[in-house]
N, C-alpha and C positions, 0 to 999 in steps of 0.2 A: 832943623827938623820941623815939619809942619805940625801945628797943634792938632791933637786928636779930634775927630768929629764928635759932635754932640748927638744925642738921641734925635733931636729935631733935624740935624743935618742928615742923619741916616734915613729918617722918615721921608724927608724931602727928596733925597736921591732916589729912593725906591719908588716914590710917587711919580717921579719923572719917567722912570722906566715903564711903570704901569701905563702911564698916559701915552707913551710912544707905541708900546706893543699891545696894550689892552689886556695884559696878564702879568703875573709874576711866577717864578719858580723858586724853589728853596735855595738854589745856589746863588741867586741874585742877592738875597739877604746875607748869606754867609760871606760873600766877597765884600759886600758893603760894610760889614762889621770888621772883618779881618784884614782886608786889602783893598781899600776903595780905589787905589790907582789901578789895580788889576781889573776891577769891575769896569772902570772907565775904558781900559784897553779892550776888554772883552766886548763891551757894548759897541765900541767903534768897529771892531772886527766883524761882529754879527751884523751890524748895520751895513757894512760894505759888502758882506757875503750874501745877505738875504734880503735886505730892504731896498738896496740901491738897484735901480733899473739898469739892466745891461742888455745883453743880446736877446734874452728870452722875454716873452710877454708874461704878464702875471699868471695867466692860465697855464701856459707852457711850464713855467717854473713850478707852480703848485701841483700840476700833474706829476712832474718828476719828483717833487717832495713826497707825494703819497707813496710812490714806489720805493724811495729811500727809507721811509719810516717803516713800511712793511718789511723790507729786507733787513732792517736793523732791529726789529721787534721793539721799536721805540714808542711806548704808549704815552709818554709825557707830552709830546708835541702835537696834541690834538687841535691846537689853534690852526694848523695847516689844513685841516679838513674844512674848517670854516672859511679860511682864505681861498681854498679851492672852489667852494661854491660861490663865494663872493666874486671870484674872477670869471664866473660863467660856467663852471664845471657842472656836469650832470651826474645823475646816479649811474647811468651806463658807463660813463667815462671813469668813475670811481671803480666800478667793477672791472674795467679794462686794466687799471693799474694793479689791482689785486691779482687778476688772472695772469698778468705779465710776470709778477714776482713769483707766482706759483710755477710758471714755466722756468724761470731762472733757477729756483730752488730745485727743480726736477732735472736740471742739466746732467746730473750724475747718470740718469738712465740713458741719455744719449751717449755719454762717455763710455758706459758699460758696453753698449752694442759696438761702438767703434773699437774698443779694446779687445773684446772677446768673441764677437760673432761675425767678423768680416769673412771668414772662410765659408760661413753659411749664408750670409747676406752680402754678396759681393757688390750689390748695387747700392749699398748703404753709404750715404755721405752725411756724417754727423753735423757738419757745419750747415749744409744745405737744409737739413731737417730742422735744425734750430731756427735758421733764418725764416724758413717757411712758416713755422709755428708762430714766430714773433710777428711777421708781416700779416698773418691771418688775424691776429688780434687787432691790428690797425684797421684791417679791412672790415672786420665784424662790427667795430664800434665807430667807424667813420673818422678815424684819427689819421693825422699825417704820419706816414711811415717813419719819417726821420724823427718825429717826436717820440714815438714808441721805442725807437732804437736808442735815443738818448736816455730814456727812462731805464731801458734794459741795461745800458752801459753803466749807469750809476748803481743799479742794484748789484751788478757784478763786481764793481769796485768794493762795495760793502761786504760782499761774500767771498772776496779773494779769488775770483774766477778769472785769472789773468789772461789765459788764452782766449776765452770767449769775450773778454773785455776788448782785446785787440781786434777780434773780428767785428765787434760792434762799432768800434771807432772807424775801421775801414768802411763798414756799411754806411755809417753816418756821412762820411765823405761822398760815397757813391750816391746817396740819396739827396745830397745837396743841403745838409743841415747847416753847414758853414762852421768854420773853425771857432769863431767867437761863441757860437751857441754850444759847441762841444766843450769849450773851456768853461763857460758859465755853468753848464750842467755838472761837470766834474768838480768844480769848486764847492758846489752845494753838499758834497759828501764829506767835506773836511771836518765838520763838527760831529754830525751823527755817525759817520763811518769811521772816523779817527784820522788824525793828521798822517800817521804812518801809511794808512791805506791810500790816502790822497797822494802821498809821495810816490808810492808804488804805481798808482794809476798814471801819474805824470811820466814816470819812467817807461811804462808800456807805450805811451803815445810817442815819447821821444824816440824810442827804439823803432817804431813804425816809420817815422820820418827819416831816420838815419838809414834804414834798410830800403827806402824808396817804395814802401808799400802803400803810401798815401801821397797825393799830390799837394804838398804843403805850400802855403804862400811864403813870400820872402820873410816876413817877421817870424813865422813859426819855424822856418828852416834855420834862421839865425839862432833861435833858441836851441834847436837840436844840434847845431854845429858847434856850439860853445863847449869847449873842453872843461874838464874838471868838475863834472856834476855828479860824481860818485860818492860824495859825502866824505866823512872823516877817514874811512878806510882807504879810499883812493888817495886822499891827501897824504896820509901817513906813508903809503907805499911810494908816492912821489918824492917825499922827503928823504927816503932811504936810498933812492936811486942815485 
């Protein structure tokens, strides 16, 4: 068993985190005291998820982060606001992110009309209305439609809007977002939105590929075609068969 860390060790560990990120939060210190190995694993996962450059540019990633934070009511992660501006974000683009999440939160109104008023408004197409409103935000603020769609998609992950999430993934393909950008955006929801919601989002995407509703590339088709991705319950049923 490793020797327990001294106060100086703990201080140095937290100082290193502050130096890398520019801030500390209370859970960093808690893990440093109670489970330093967990803090190391958490820091590595956070680094890979958030700090590592992948398919999204810094601006694209931070625009999506703003939408995620508003959708999850997360007041602690205000460093992403500073990172958004540092990446070239503007006041109007911040307004766009907030307006987008307001649209996502208001999706129940579109669903109400689709469920109850179709006899009175036979012309109504709830999906088309949602898409038009979302694309209007991109147009009003001069943003790439696929970027607004990715932000829309992540907000819906965090709010458990699975049907609209599937629509957004389909639209992201149609708009040329690219699968790696879609994946990069979805992975950002894992900590603030929760791992279970990220799991469900992956399941929605997997289902779209299996149903042929998106034109997936070979690597993503290989993922979707892999059997046995239903977790413990599926494995348990298989063992009984």
